[in-house]
C-alpha angles and dihedrals in degrees: 000000000000123000125230090252092057089051091054091055093057110084117205116222114221116191116242120247108251118203117255092242091057091047092054090048091053094051117104114260113214113235127194106248121206101239114197112216129188119261115257117255126246092255092057091050093050091049092051093049092048091053092050093049091051090051092050092049090054091049093049092048093051092048091048090053090048091051092049091049092051092047090055090049092051092049091051092050092048091051091048091049092049091052091049092050092049092048091045092050091050090050092049093048091048091048092048091051091050091050092047091052090048091051091050091051091049092049091049090049092051090044090058088062095042094255130135125203109230102166126219127312095266092053092049093048091048092048092049091047093051093045092049093050095042092052093044094240132103097216101059115138136166094213115135123188111219105189096185092051091049092052092048093049092048091054090054092046092049089058091051093047092054102252111196093009119126127222134188113263121192118232135183091264099038131292140314140185115263139172131220113265108236122233112248111233123179117190117206130179092253102032149329138268115211122191106339096331164214108217113252120201123219087237091070116094093224091055092049090050092050094049092043090055090053093047089050089055098254134117111256110273091224089068096049095097095044096042108022092168094048131257134231120248129222105206126200108196108213099151091138091059129074116219112239118195111239132186116259119260091253093061106082119197119233134038101284147007134229125235116195091340098309137090119280089236091055093048093050091049090062094054115108121246139060115323118234127215121233093258092048090051093048092049089061090059123080115262097224134013126192112215127164092351092305128112110227122196100219099183096051092047093050091045091053090048093051093047092047094048092049094046097049129052127198121236122231115228122193112210120211113242136159089255091054090050090050092052090048092050091048089058094047105042132056121286089234091077111094110238131163112288116263095236090068091064120080131185120229122193114199123190114215123239094261093039093237096112136044116200117208111203125180112201142163114256088233092063120098136240087253090061089052091052092048091053091050095045092048091055099037095045131223129294096055120125120262120274141194126225110225139171127212101209104060100020104235142141117218102212101141105096092190095057118099123235090243092055089048090057094251098132096130136039111298142178116230136178134224114221127190111252 
């Protein structure tokens, strides 16, 4: 048993506290050691290569089987798709044939009632576009003018519009009975003239639309705003004639006109008042006039006309006729000889188309317009273009060769014009 003194002599060693950083620094750090192993033997290498070859053969075999399985699947799908396409094509062809038969039956049904299916505007425009491009031209159109059908439809429309019926019209003093004024419509072989003009060719789209509306049994859509309740038509069937554009009556051919047997310049020079020079006269006219979408220089045109009329003069030609011979004989032989009376002979002065010649023709009033043409043609020669014989006052065209001058109102001396036909 130890005494307390012996215990005091024994000193107890307590370890010192070392910082954590020093402890971590004193720990062993693992290093990668380069361990030198022995090289594998040839038997080990052969075994490893054999195992790898066996594994690759298994992989190739499995992939080959997968490819064969997918090829079979693709072949089956292709065959199924081909069968579906063949069956679908047969169904489409059969459906198209059914629709075509149905369309033919509908067209025959409409044809029994004199109707023609034309489709809507988009279908017609597309058809015209395809036809124009397929034929290589830009003006291709399937429009066909059926004159008989137009006349029949107009008769039906006139009944609907109340042709010949009277209605009460209010006036400033009360009321009176009135009738609808019909629309004048002239049908030519190459176009139409509605109201008082202008001429409209069948090649124009608006004309085709108007005629198509009539053939379909409707009032023309272009008249819907002006005549919302419809309007009767007065048709002049001239399908055997071709409309030829002619100058208006106010446009005289030639360079000048005659007034009472003298030049227009001479007649104007005798008028009272202050005389105007050419420039003063032209300044009173408008410089430009817009007519029919065209800009017309009025002053330059009138100036050229005045200068041309003053520079050129027309020649007067006397044509030999039986009446002229009779007048000559009357002057040469004795008055005792009985000859036709002088009042049966008239003198006609005809201005040529270009205004450069004036033909003086003496004729009996019992002769016809055909005789007048024969006298002119015999003097003018053959090969010239056709012409019309017209008068200004009254405005008239003498185109009936069998009509006598007396029946035409030509019983006294008259001035006529020749106009190109």
